[in-house]
MMTF fields as JSON, N, C-alpha, C and O atoms, coordinates in Angstrom:
{
  "mmtfVersion": "1.0.0",
  "mmtfProducer": "UNKNOWN",
  "numBonds": 511,
  "numAtoms": 512,
  "numGroups": 128,
  "numChains": 1,
  "numModels": 1,
  "chainsPerModel": [1],
  "groupsPerChain": [128],
  "chainIdList": ["A"],
  "bondAtomList": [4, 2, 8, 6, 12, 10, 16, 14, 20, 18, 24, 22, 28, 26, 32, 30, 36, 34, 40, 38, 44, 42, 48, 46, 52, 50, 56, 54, 60, 58, 64, 62, 68, 66, 72, 70, 76, 74, 80, 78, 84, 82, 88, 86, 92, 90, 96, 94, 100, 98, 104, 102, 108, 106, 112, 110, 116, 114, 120, 118, 124, 122, 128, 126, 132, 130, 136, 134, 140, 138, 144, 142, 148, 146, 152, 150, 156, 154, 160, 158, 164, 162, 168, 166, 172, 170, 176, 174, 180, 178, 184, 182, 188, 186, 192, 190, 196, 194, 200, 198, 204, 202, 208, 206, 212, 210, 216, 214, 220, 218, 224, 222, 228, 226, 232, 230, 236, 234, 240, 238, 244, 242, 248, 246, 252, 250, 256, 254, 260, 258, 264, 262, 268, 266, 272, 270, 276, 274, 280, 278, 284, 282, 288, 286, 292, 290, 296, 294, 300, 298, 304, 302, 308, 306, 312, 310, 316, 314, 320, 318, 324, 322, 328, 326, 332, 330, 336, 334, 340, 338, 344, 342, 348, 346, 352, 350, 356, 354, 360, 358, 364, 362, 368, 366, 372, 370, 376, 374, 380, 378, 384, 382, 388, 386, 392, 390, 396, 394, 400, 398, 404, 402, 408, 406, 412, 410, 416, 414, 420, 418, 424, 422, 428, 426, 432, 430, 436, 434, 440, 438, 444, 442, 448, 446, 452, 450, 456, 454, 460, 458, 464, 462, 468, 466, 472, 470, 476, 474, 480, 478, 484, 482, 488, 486, 492, 490, 496, 494, 500, 498, 504, 502, 508, 506],
  "bondOrderList": [1, 1, 1, 1, 1, 1, 1, 1, 1, 1, 1, 1, 1, 1, 1, 1, 1, 1, 1, 1, 1, 1, 1, 1, 1, 1, 1, 1, 1, 1, 1, 1, 1, 1, 1, 1, 1, 1, 1, 1, 1, 1, 1, 1, 1, 1, 1, 1, 1, 1, 1, 1, 1, 1, 1, 1, 1, 1, 1, 1, 1, 1, 1, 1, 1, 1, 1, 1, 1, 1, 1, 1, 1, 1, 1, 1, 1, 1, 1, 1, 1, 1, 1, 1, 1, 1, 1, 1, 1, 1, 1, 1, 1, 1, 1, 1, 1, 1, 1, 1, 1, 1, 1, 1, 1, 1, 1, 1, 1, 1, 1, 1, 1, 1, 1, 1, 1, 1, 1, 1, 1, 1, 1, 1, 1, 1, 1],
  "groupList": [{"groupName": "MET", "atomNameList": ["N", "CA", "C", "O"], "elementList": ["N", "C", "C", "O"], "formalChargeList": [0, 0, 0, 0], "bondAtomList": [1, 0, 2, 1, 3, 2], "bondOrderList": [1, 1, 2], "singleLetterCode": "M", "chemCompType": "L-PEPTIDE LINKING"}, {"groupName": "LYS", "atomNameList": ["N", "CA", "C", "O"], "elementList": ["N", "C", "C", "O"], "formalChargeList": [0, 0, 0, 0], "bondAtomList": [1, 0, 2, 1, 3, 2], "bondOrderList": [1, 1, 2], "singleLetterCode": "K", "chemCompType": "L-PEPTIDE LINKING"}, {"groupName": "THR", "atomNameList": ["N", "CA", "C", "O"], "elementList": ["N", "C", "C", "O"], "formalChargeList": [0, 0, 0, 0], "bondAtomList": [1, 0, 2, 1, 3, 2], "bondOrderList": [1, 1, 2], "singleLetterCode": "T", "chemCompType": "L-PEPTIDE LINKING"}, {"groupName": "ILE", "atomNameList": ["N", "CA", "C", "O"], "elementList": ["N", "C", "C", "O"], "formalChargeList": [0, 0, 0, 0], "bondAtomList": [1, 0, 2, 1, 3, 2], "bondOrderList": [1, 1, 2], "singleLetterCode": "I", "chemCompType": "L-PEPTIDE LINKING"}, {"groupName": "LEU", "atomNameList": ["N", "CA", "C", "O"], "elementList": ["N", "C", "C", "O"], "formalChargeList": [0, 0, 0, 0], "bondAtomList": [1, 0, 2, 1, 3, 2], "bondOrderList": [1, 1, 2], "singleLetterCode": "L", "chemCompType": "L-PEPTIDE LINKING"}, {"groupName": "SER", "atomNameList": ["N", "CA", "C", "O"], "elementList": ["N", "C", "C", "O"], "formalChargeList": [0, 0, 0, 0], "bondAtomList": [1, 0, 2, 1, 3, 2], "bondOrderList": [1, 1, 2], "singleLetterCode": "S", "chemCompType": "L-PEPTIDE LINKING"}, {"groupName": "ALA", "atomNameList": ["N", "CA", "C", "O"], "elementList": ["N", "C", "C", "O"], "formalChargeList": [0, 0, 0, 0], "bondAtomList": [1, 0, 2, 1, 3, 2], "bondOrderList": [1, 1, 2], "singleLetterCode": "A", "chemCompType": "L-PEPTIDE LINKING"}, {"groupName": "VAL", "atomNameList": ["N", "CA", "C", "O"], "elementList": ["N", "C", "C", "O"], "formalChargeList": [0, 0, 0, 0], "bondAtomList": [1, 0, 2, 1, 3, 2], "bondOrderList": [1, 1, 2], "singleLetterCode": "V", "chemCompType": "L-PEPTIDE LINKING"}, {"groupName": "PRO", "atomNameList": ["N", "CA", "C", "O"], "elementList": ["N", "C", "C", "O"], "formalChargeList": [0, 0, 0, 0], "bondAtomList": [1, 0, 2, 1, 3, 2], "bondOrderList": [1, 1, 2], "singleLetterCode": "P", "chemCompType": "L-PEPTIDE LINKING"}, {"groupName": "GLN", "atomNameList": ["N", "CA", "C", "O"], "elementList": ["N", "C", "C", "O"], "formalChargeList": [0, 0, 0, 0], "bondAtomList": [1, 0, 2, 1, 3, 2], "bondOrderList": [1, 1, 2], "singleLetterCode": "Q", "chemCompType": "L-PEPTIDE LINKING"}, {"groupName": "GLU", "atomNameList": ["N", "CA", "C", "O"], "elementList": ["N", "C", "C", "O"], "formalChargeList": [0, 0, 0, 0], "bondAtomList": [1, 0, 2, 1, 3, 2], "bondOrderList": [1, 1, 2], "singleLetterCode": "E", "chemCompType": "L-PEPTIDE LINKING"}, {"groupName": "TRP", "atomNameList": ["N", "CA", "C", "O"], "elementList": ["N", "C", "C", "O"], "formalChargeList": [0, 0, 0, 0], "bondAtomList": [1, 0, 2, 1, 3, 2], "bondOrderList": [1, 1, 2], "singleLetterCode": "W", "chemCompType": "L-PEPTIDE LINKING"}, {"groupName": "GLY", "atomNameList": ["N", "CA", "C", "O"], "elementList": ["N", "C", "C", "O"], "formalChargeList": [0, 0, 0, 0], "bondAtomList": [1, 0, 2, 1, 3, 2], "bondOrderList": [1, 1, 2], "singleLetterCode": "G", "chemCompType": "PEPTIDE LINKING"}, {"groupName": "ASN", "atomNameList": ["N", "CA", "C", "O"], "elementList": ["N", "C", "C", "O"], "formalChargeList": [0, 0, 0, 0], "bondAtomList": [1, 0, 2, 1, 3, 2], "bondOrderList": [1, 1, 2], "singleLetterCode": "N", "chemCompType": "L-PEPTIDE LINKING"}, {"groupName": "HIS", "atomNameList": ["N", "CA", "C", "O"], "elementList": ["N", "C", "C", "O"], "formalChargeList": [0, 0, 0, 0], "bondAtomList": [1, 0, 2, 1, 3, 2], "bondOrderList": [1, 1, 2], "singleLetterCode": "H", "chemCompType": "L-PEPTIDE LINKING"}, {"groupName": "PHE", "atomNameList": ["N", "CA", "C", "O"], "elementList": ["N", "C", "C", "O"], "formalChargeList": [0, 0, 0, 0], "bondAtomList": [1, 0, 2, 1, 3, 2], "bondOrderList": [1, 1, 2], "singleLetterCode": "F", "chemCompType": "L-PEPTIDE LINKING"}, {"groupName": "ASP", "atomNameList": ["N", "CA", "C", "O"], "elementList": ["N", "C", "C", "O"], "formalChargeList": [0, 0, 0, 0], "bondAtomList": [1, 0, 2, 1, 3, 2], "bondOrderList": [1, 1, 2], "singleLetterCode": "D", "chemCompType": "L-PEPTIDE LINKING"}, {"groupName": "TYR", "atomNameList": ["N", "CA", "C", "O"], "elementList": ["N", "C", "C", "O"], "formalChargeList": [0, 0, 0, 0], "bondAtomList": [1, 0, 2, 1, 3, 2], "bondOrderList": [1, 1, 2], "singleLetterCode": "Y", "chemCompType": "L-PEPTIDE LINKING"}, {"groupName": "CYS", "atomNameList": ["N", "CA", "C", "O"], "elementList": ["N", "C", "C", "O"], "formalChargeList": [0, 0, 0, 0], "bondAtomList": [1, 0, 2, 1, 3, 2], "bondOrderList": [1, 1, 2], "singleLetterCode": "C", "chemCompType": "L-PEPTIDE LINKING"}],
  "groupTypeList": [0, 1, 1, 2, 3, 4, 0, 4, 4, 5, 6, 3, 6, 4, 5, 7, 7, 4, 5, 3, 8, 5, 7, 9, 6, 9, 10, 2, 1, 10, 8, 11, 8, 12, 7, 2, 6, 1, 7, 4, 2, 10, 13, 10, 14, 7, 1, 3, 2, 10, 7, 2, 15, 6, 8, 12, 6, 7, 6, 16, 11, 14, 16, 14, 8, 3, 14, 2, 7, 17, 6, 4, 2, 16, 7, 13, 0, 1, 10, 10, 4, 1, 16, 1, 10, 8, 12, 2, 3, 10, 7, 1, 6, 12, 9, 6, 2, 17, 15, 9, 6, 18, 14, 14, 1, 2, 2, 13, 0, 12, 1, 1, 8, 6, 1, 7, 3, 7, 2, 10, 3, 1, 10, 2, 10, 14, 1, 14],
  "groupIdList": [1, 2, 3, 4, 5, 6, 7, 8, 9, 10, 11, 12, 13, 14, 15, 16, 17, 18, 19, 20, 21, 22, 23, 24, 25, 26, 27, 28, 29, 30, 31, 32, 33, 34, 35, 36, 37, 38, 39, 40, 41, 42, 43, 44, 45, 46, 47, 48, 49, 50, 51, 52, 53, 54, 55, 56, 57, 58, 59, 60, 61, 62, 63, 64, 65, 66, 67, 68, 69, 70, 71, 72, 73, 74, 75, 76, 77, 78, 79, 80, 81, 82, 83, 84, 85, 86, 87, 88, 89, 90, 91, 92, 93, 94, 95, 96, 97, 98, 99, 100, 101, 102, 103, 104, 105, 106, 107, 108, 109, 110, 111, 112, 113, 114, 115, 116, 117, 118, 119, 120, 121, 122, 123, 124, 125, 126, 127, 128],
  "secStructList": [7, 2, 2, 2, 2, 2, 2, 2, 2, 2, 2, 2, 2, 2, 2, 2, 2, 2, 2, 1, 7, 7, 6, 6, 7, 7, 7, 3, 3, 3, 3, 3, 6, 6, 3, 3, 3, 3, 3, 3, 3, 3, 7, 1, 1, 3, 3, 3, 3, 3, 3, 3, 3, 7, 6, 6, 7, 3, 3, 3, 3, 3, 3, 3, 7, 1, 3, 3, 3, 3, 3, 1, 1, 7, 3, 3, 3, 3, 3, 3, 3, 6, 6, 1, 7, 7, 3, 3, 3, 3, 3, 7, 6, 6, 7, 3, 3, 3, 3, 7, 1, 3, 3, 3, 3, 3, 3, 3, 7, 1, 1, 1, 7, 3, 3, 3, 3, 3, 3, 3, 3, 7, 7, 7, 7, 7, 7, 7],
  "xCoordList": [113.809, 114.061, 113.263, 113.797, 111.959, 111.133, 111.711, 111.708, 112.21, 112.77, 114.015, 114.207, 114.856, 116.066, 115.705, 116.32, 114.724, 114.301, 113.701, 113.973, 112.896, 112.284, 113.356, 113.266, 114.362, 115.443, 116.239, 116.628, 116.479, 117.212, 116.428, 117.001, 115.118, 114.283, 114.221, 114.234, 114.155, 114.147, 115.452, 115.44, 116.56, 117.866, 117.977, 118.512, 117.477, 117.503, 116.62, 117.027, 115.431, 114.517, 115.128, 115.031, 115.751, 116.378, 117.52, 117.654, 118.341, 119.46, 118.969, 119.6, 117.85, 117.272, 116.767, 117.031, 116.053, 115.528, 116.672, 116.594, 117.723, 118.841, 119.655, 120.352, 119.586, 120.37, 119.656, 120.273, 118.368, 117.629, 117.982, 117.815, 118.487, 118.826, 117.57, 116.539, 117.663, 116.511, 116.51, 117.472, 115.433, 115.316, 114.788, 114.748, 114.389, 113.878, 114.911, 114.576, 116.172, 117.204, 117.305, 117.243, 117.461, 117.568, 118.932, 119.066, 119.922, 121.29, 121.531, 121.287, 122.002, 122.328, 123.843, 124.516, 124.365, 125.8, 126.057, 125.165, 127.252, 127.657, 128.803, 129.971, 128.456, 129.496, 130.445, 131.598, 129.974, 130.768, 130.379, 129.254, 131.267, 130.916, 129.664, 129.594, 128.686, 127.465, 126.403, 125.325, 126.696, 125.726, 125.404, 126.304, 124.118, 123.731, 122.844, 122.02, 123.026, 122.254, 121.669, 122.398, 120.347, 119.643, 118.93, 117.976, 119.389, 118.767, 117.429, 117.372, 116.354, 115.009, 114.628, 114.002, 115.001, 114.788, 115.685, 116.023, 116.063, 116.886, 116.612, 116.511, 116.493, 116.369, 117.043, 117.788, 116.803, 117.479, 116.958, 117.566, 115.861, 115.265, 115.518, 115.759, 115.465, 115.601, 116.388, 116.533, 116.888, 117.461, 116.849, 116.967, 116.192, 115.534, 116.253, 116.351, 116.75, 117.585, 117.104, 116.804, 117.033, 116.757, 118.109, 118.929, 118.33, 119.626, 119.412, 118.531, 120.222, 120.156, 121.507, 122.553, 121.462, 122.656, 122.595, 121.629, 123.598, 123.701, 124.0, 124.483, 123.724, 124.066, 125.556, 126.415, 125.847, 127.228, 127.84, 128.959, 127.139, 127.694, 127.87, 127.083, 128.922, 129.272, 129.259, 129.899, 128.512, 128.593, 129.612, 129.308, 130.816, 131.896, 131.539, 130.487, 132.379, 132.101, 131.56, 132.17, 130.396, 129.757, 128.848, 128.565, 128.405, 127.585, 126.165, 125.912, 125.25, 123.858, 123.429, 123.789, 122.672, 121.982, 120.784, 120.665, 119.913, 118.687, 118.04, 117.963, 117.565, 117.023, 116.017, 115.962, 115.226, 114.313, 114.691, 115.297, 114.311, 114.534, 113.21, 112.591, 112.775, 111.584, 112.062, 112.712, 111.739, 112.212, 111.305, 110.104, 111.881, 111.158, 111.234, 110.374, 112.274, 112.446, 112.765, 113.022, 112.75, 113.213, 114.69, 115.452, 115.083, 116.448, 117.048, 116.431, 118.253, 119.019, 120.437, 121.238, 120.743, 122.027, 122.823, 122.27, 124.132, 125.032, 125.397, 125.752, 125.31, 125.685, 126.84, 126.799, 127.878, 129.028, 129.089, 129.023, 129.214, 129.379, 130.715, 131.123, 131.395, 132.675, 132.498, 131.525, 133.433, 133.482, 132.274, 131.983, 131.559, 130.425, 130.512, 131.143, 129.872, 129.789, 128.887, 127.903, 129.207, 128.318, 126.923, 126.765, 125.922, 124.541, 123.873, 124.486, 122.605, 121.835, 120.626, 119.948, 120.368, 119.163, 118.308, 118.716, 117.131, 116.205, 114.911, 114.279, 114.529, 113.31, 112.587, 113.194, 111.32, 110.51, 110.069, 109.921, 109.863, 109.366, 108.083, 107.183, 108.006, 106.822, 106.913, 106.028, 107.957, 108.132, 109.086, 109.939, 108.926, 109.797, 110.412, 109.796, 111.622, 112.297, 112.924, 113.148, 113.206, 113.797, 115.163, 115.327, 116.145, 117.491, 118.02, 117.762, 118.756, 119.469, 120.647, 120.997, 121.242, 122.429, 123.503, 123.628, 124.266, 125.288, 126.419, 126.31, 127.505, 128.649, 128.774, 129.114, 128.499, 128.459, 128.905, 129.158, 128.99, 129.318, 128.246, 127.938, 127.665, 126.597, 126.916, 127.529, 126.478, 126.715, 125.414, 124.742, 125.05, 123.862, 124.192, 124.997, 123.556, 123.785, 122.82, 122.954, 121.843, 120.857, 121.403, 122.467, 120.662, 121.036, 120.449, 120.729, 119.627, 119.012, 119.363, 119.763, 119.215, 119.436, 118.472, 117.319, 118.963, 118.144, 117.95, 118.91, 116.697, 116.41, 115.617, 114.615, 116.083, 115.443, 115.345, 116.066, 114.437, 114.36, 114.862, 114.278, 115.938, 116.514, 116.13, 116.409, 115.481, 115.126, 115.955, 115.744, 116.899, 117.765, 117.175, 116.852, 117.041, 116.508, 117.681, 118.531, 117.72, 118.826, 118.562, 117.427, 119.622, 119.518, 119.287, 120.122, 118.158, 117.849, 117.351, 116.784, 117.574, 117.092, 115.629, 115.283, 114.779, 113.36, 113.113, 113.507, 112.464, 112.14, 110.633, 109.888, 110.203, 108.769, 108.282, 107.098],
  "yCoordList": [50.384, 51.81, 52.526, 53.395, 52.159, 52.79, 52.521, 53.393, 51.298, 50.937, 51.778, 52.205, 52.016, 52.82, 54.266, 54.866, 54.83, 56.213, 56.32, 57.281, 55.348, 55.358, 55.278, 55.985, 54.431, 54.322, 55.625, 56.052, 56.258, 57.522, 58.612, 59.373, 58.697, 59.692, 59.436, 60.381, 58.186, 57.85, 58.275, 58.812, 58.041, 58.419, 59.938, 60.436, 60.673, 62.135, 62.631, 63.504, 62.08, 62.497, 62.228, 63.067, 61.074, 60.738, 61.698, 62.134, 62.034, 62.94, 64.338, 65.026, 64.775, 66.079, 66.069, 67.007, 65.033, 64.929, 64.911, 65.59, 64.156, 64.062, 65.34, 65.557, 66.194, 67.428, 68.57, 69.606, 68.42, 69.465, 69.41, 68.374, 70.559, 70.531, 70.408, 71.006, 69.641, 69.422, 70.444, 70.523, 71.234, 72.187, 71.496, 72.102, 70.255, 69.513, 68.502, 67.593, 68.672, 67.734, 67.725, 68.776, 66.546, 66.433, 65.853, 64.682, 66.7, 66.306, 66.449, 67.514, 65.401, 65.456, 65.422, 64.592, 66.339, 66.35, 66.637, 67.091, 66.377, 66.646, 67.655, 67.273, 68.965, 69.985, 70.058, 70.46, 69.671, 69.632, 68.356, 67.884, 67.786, 66.571, 66.775, 67.721, 65.891, 65.968, 66.897, 67.025, 67.55, 68.45, 67.91, 67.721, 67.656, 67.236, 68.304, 68.915, 68.519, 69.511, 68.844, 68.31, 68.879, 68.27, 69.388, 69.973, 69.684, 70.725, 70.188, 69.202, 70.859, 70.427, 71.004, 70.326, 72.248, 72.867, 74.093, 74.711, 74.436, 75.611, 76.142, 75.389, 77.459, 78.133, 79.489, 79.723, 80.388, 81.684, 82.606, 83.645, 82.26, 83.111, 82.628, 83.443, 81.32, 80.77, 79.466, 78.793, 79.143, 77.826, 77.368, 78.051, 76.207, 75.678, 74.387, 73.443, 74.376, 73.275, 72.766, 73.557, 71.459, 70.842, 70.558, 69.822, 71.152, 71.011, 70.331, 70.718, 69.322, 68.609, 68.714, 68.454, 69.106, 69.218, 68.14, 68.087, 67.291, 66.344, 67.154, 68.282, 66.606, 67.333, 67.703, 66.853, 68.974, 69.445, 69.749, 70.258, 69.451, 69.675, 71.169, 71.999, 71.486, 72.873, 73.086, 72.351, 74.113, 74.565, 75.695, 76.814, 75.394, 76.376, 77.622, 77.659, 78.609, 79.91, 79.736, 79.073, 80.353, 80.283, 81.505, 82.229, 81.717, 82.885, 82.482, 81.393, 83.394, 83.283, 84.632, 85.669, 84.638, 85.875, 86.034, 85.268, 86.992, 87.099, 85.716, 85.069, 85.254, 83.893, 83.751, 84.563, 82.695, 82.32, 80.931, 80.14, 80.657, 79.337, 78.868, 79.567, 77.674, 77.035, 75.822, 74.932, 75.79, 74.713, 73.494, 73.585, 72.36, 71.089, 70.441, 69.643, 70.796, 70.358, 71.601, 72.666, 71.478, 72.582, 72.808, 71.858, 74.083, 74.446, 75.319, 76.286, 74.967, 75.771, 75.848, 74.934, 76.956, 77.103, 78.263, 79.309, 78.061, 79.182, 79.765, 79.031, 81.09, 81.755, 82.693, 83.512, 82.565, 83.458, 84.3, 83.777, 85.608, 86.567, 87.272, 87.5, 87.617, 88.318, 89.596, 90.326, 89.864, 91.102, 91.319, 92.459, 90.253, 90.354, 89.229, 88.201, 89.434, 88.385, 87.259, 87.535, 85.993, 84.896, 85.08, 85.601, 84.644, 84.732, 83.378, 82.395, 83.337, 82.105, 82.291, 83.317, 81.297, 81.276, 80.127, 78.967, 80.455, 79.436, 79.559, 80.615, 78.464, 78.425, 77.134, 76.063, 77.219, 76.034, 75.364, 76.03, 74.066, 73.323, 73.979, 74.271, 74.206, 74.823, 76.335, 76.955, 76.941, 78.39, 78.72, 77.914, 79.926, 80.413, 81.736, 82.504, 81.999, 83.261, 83.804, 83.07, 85.102, 85.805, 86.326, 86.807, 86.23, 86.709, 87.543, 87.245, 88.581, 89.356, 88.514, 87.497, 88.943, 88.268, 88.273, 89.237, 87.193, 87.127, 86.186, 85.367, 86.341, 85.422, 84.945, 85.73, 83.653, 83.186, 81.74, 81.032, 81.328, 79.964, 79.557, 80.32, 78.355, 77.921, 76.548, 75.695, 76.365, 75.121, 74.666, 75.455, 73.393, 72.85, 72.608, 71.738, 73.394, 73.28, 72.286, 71.979, 71.781, 70.853, 69.445, 69.106, 68.642, 67.245, 66.304, 65.105, 66.866, 66.094, 66.745, 67.909, 65.989, 66.607, 67.783, 67.748, 68.805, 69.96, 69.909, 69.725, 70.074, 70.007, 71.248, 71.585, 71.929, 73.159, 73.151, 72.428, 73.975, 74.259, 75.689, 76.627, 75.854, 77.173, 77.588, 76.878, 78.759, 79.3, 80.553, 81.578, 80.461, 81.592, 82.339, 81.743, 83.654, 84.505, 85.037, 85.761, 84.677, 85.11, 86.508, 86.875, 87.266, 88.616, 88.484, 87.945, 88.977, 88.942, 90.311, 91.063, 90.604, 91.867, 91.674, 90.736, 92.575, 92.487, 93.028, 94.15, 92.232, 92.663, 92.793, 91.928, 93.848, 94.115, 93.722, 93.876],
  "zCoordList": [41.83, 41.8, 42.888, 43.577, 43.05, 44.077, 45.46, 46.329, 45.65, 46.942, 47.244, 48.382, 46.246, 46.411, 46.741, 47.622, 46.054, 46.307, 47.707, 48.428, 48.088, 49.418, 50.506, 51.509, 50.322, 51.292, 51.373, 52.46, 50.216, 50.181, 50.901, 51.682, 50.646, 51.312, 52.817, 53.606, 53.214, 54.64, 55.302, 56.41, 54.642, 55.19, 55.322, 56.313, 54.331, 54.385, 55.535, 56.302, 55.649, 56.715, 58.089, 58.984, 58.258, 59.527, 59.845, 60.988, 58.857, 59.107, 59.456, 60.259, 58.867, 59.199, 60.638, 61.389, 61.027, 62.392, 63.401, 64.426, 63.136, 64.072, 64.152, 65.143, 63.134, 63.15, 63.859, 64.104, 64.2, 64.893, 66.367, 67.011, 66.925, 68.349, 69.198, 68.89, 70.25, 71.123, 72.247, 73.012, 72.359, 73.452, 74.697, 75.768, 74.578, 75.721, 76.234, 76.993, 75.811, 76.232, 77.748, 78.385, 78.324, 79.768, 80.12, 80.476, 80.009, 80.302, 81.801, 82.368, 82.439, 83.862, 83.991, 83.38, 84.798, 85.036, 86.509, 87.225, 86.946, 88.325, 88.257, 88.192, 88.272, 88.121, 89.315, 89.159, 90.515, 91.736, 92.482, 92.32, 93.29, 94.037, 94.899, 95.684, 94.748, 95.532, 94.982, 95.564, 93.859, 93.224, 91.844, 91.026, 91.575, 90.227, 89.616, 90.297, 88.323, 87.587, 86.354, 85.518, 86.248, 85.119, 84.365, 84.878, 83.151, 82.339, 81.841, 81.107, 82.258, 81.861, 80.51, 79.695, 80.269, 78.957, 78.859, 79.869, 77.643, 77.408, 76.021, 75.051, 75.947, 74.652, 74.763, 75.714, 73.818, 73.837, 74.938, 75.196, 75.586, 76.617, 78.044, 78.935, 78.27, 79.622, 79.618, 78.598, 80.806, 81.053, 82.365, 83.382, 82.345, 83.529, 83.923, 83.139, 85.158, 85.618, 86.971, 87.865, 87.12, 88.417, 89.061, 88.513, 90.237, 90.913, 92.264, 93.031, 92.543, 93.818, 94.513, 93.918, 95.799, 96.627, 97.707, 98.469, 97.781, 98.894, 100.162, 100.065, 101.335, 102.563, 102.571, 102.337, 102.84, 102.87, 101.515, 101.455, 100.416, 99.073, 98.805, 99.26, 98.056, 97.749, 96.24, 95.488, 95.812, 94.416, 94.43, 94.844, 93.977, 94.037, 93.22, 92.582, 93.232, 92.613, 91.192, 90.353, 90.947, 89.635, 89.451, 90.405, 88.231, 87.885, 87.528, 87.013, 87.818, 87.381, 86.826, 87.384, 85.746, 85.366, 86.317, 87.273, 86.08, 86.863, 86.86, 85.816, 88.044, 88.118, 89.25, 90.174, 89.145, 90.223, 90.701, 89.978, 91.952, 92.525, 93.103, 93.905, 92.691, 93.236, 94.032, 93.485, 95.319, 96.192, 96.109, 96.364, 95.755, 95.759, 97.142, 97.513, 97.897, 99.28, 100.105, 99.543, 101.422, 102.256, 101.956, 101.781, 101.899, 101.524, 102.623, 103.069, 103.05, 104.003, 103.454, 103.65, 102.757, 102.078, 102.648, 102.987, 102.749, 103.031, 101.675, 100.753, 101.553, 100.3, 100.563, 101.481, 99.742, 99.833, 98.567, 97.455, 98.751, 97.659, 97.86, 98.998, 96.785, 96.895, 97.693, 97.502, 98.584, 99.371, 100.27, 100.633, 100.641, 101.559, 102.571, 102.324, 103.718, 104.73, 104.205, 103.519, 104.518, 104.097, 104.692, 105.796, 103.94, 104.387, 104.286, 103.87, 104.673, 104.631, 103.729, 103.781, 102.91, 102.078, 102.6, 102.548, 103.098, 103.576, 102.782, 102.756, 102.136, 101.334, 101.67, 101.659, 101.964, 102.268, 100.969, 99.945, 101.009, 99.848, 99.355, 100.143, 98.06, 97.463, 97.338, 96.747, 97.879, 97.765, 96.63, 96.258, 96.085, 95.024, 95.453, 96.192, 94.99, 95.285, 94.014, 93.051, 94.024, 92.884, 93.31, 94.431, 92.415, 92.699, 91.533, 90.366, 91.872, 90.858, 90.347, 90.946, 89.253, 88.734, 89.827, 90.583, 89.897, 90.948, 90.567, 89.655, 91.302, 91.27, 92.711, 93.597, 92.955, 94.333, 94.482, 93.508, 95.757, 96.151, 97.148, 98.064, 96.987, 97.881, 98.476, 97.833, 99.729, 100.456, 101.099, 101.763, 100.908, 101.568, 103.042, 103.374, 103.923, 105.357, 106.01, 107.195, 105.236, 105.784, 105.952, 105.435, 106.678, 106.919, 105.86, 105.859, 104.957, 103.871, 102.541, 102.505, 101.43, 100.125, 99.905, 100.337, 99.236, 98.865, 97.356, 96.607, 96.909, 95.472, 95.08, 95.71, 94.022, 93.552, 92.025, 91.338, 91.525, 90.094, 89.918, 90.46, 89.163, 88.907, 87.489, 86.522, 87.381, 86.073, 85.843, 86.491, 84.916, 84.593, 83.405, 82.377, 83.562, 82.515, 81.698, 82.216, 80.435, 79.583, 79.048, 78.742, 78.945, 78.378, 76.88, 76.153, 76.438, 75.01, 74.593, 75.386, 73.357, 72.801, 72.412, 71.693, 72.898, 72.563, 71.171, 70.852, 70.348, 68.98, 68.869, 69.33, 68.27, 68.128, 66.757, 66.455]
}
C-alpha cells in the first residue's frame, strides 16, 4: 500500500512539474533562411532573443515593440521601413542601442555572421 501511494504521489508531482511553463526555455528557430532566433527568456515583461544573421541573410517584414539591441559581433545591417528610404544600422561588438517600436525588414550587409541580443519590452499595465 505504501509503495502504491508513493508511486501515485510521484506521478502527481511529476505531472505538476511538467505542466509549469518554463520562462527559461531556449527554443531555437529559423524564421527566415540564414536567420536563427534563440529565445533566451520570456515573460510578461520582456522577451530576450539571441539572433544570428548569416552574411546576406534577410529578416523579412516583422514587428518589434520598444527594444534594445546588444551586439555580440560587429553589425552592418540595411534597414527598410515602410514609406522611408532604406538606412544602415552599424553597431560595434559590445555596444547597445535603443529602438522605438517598428515594422521593418533587415539585411546583413556584412561579410561575416552578425549576432545580437534583442530585448523586447512588452507593453504591460503597471500595478502599484
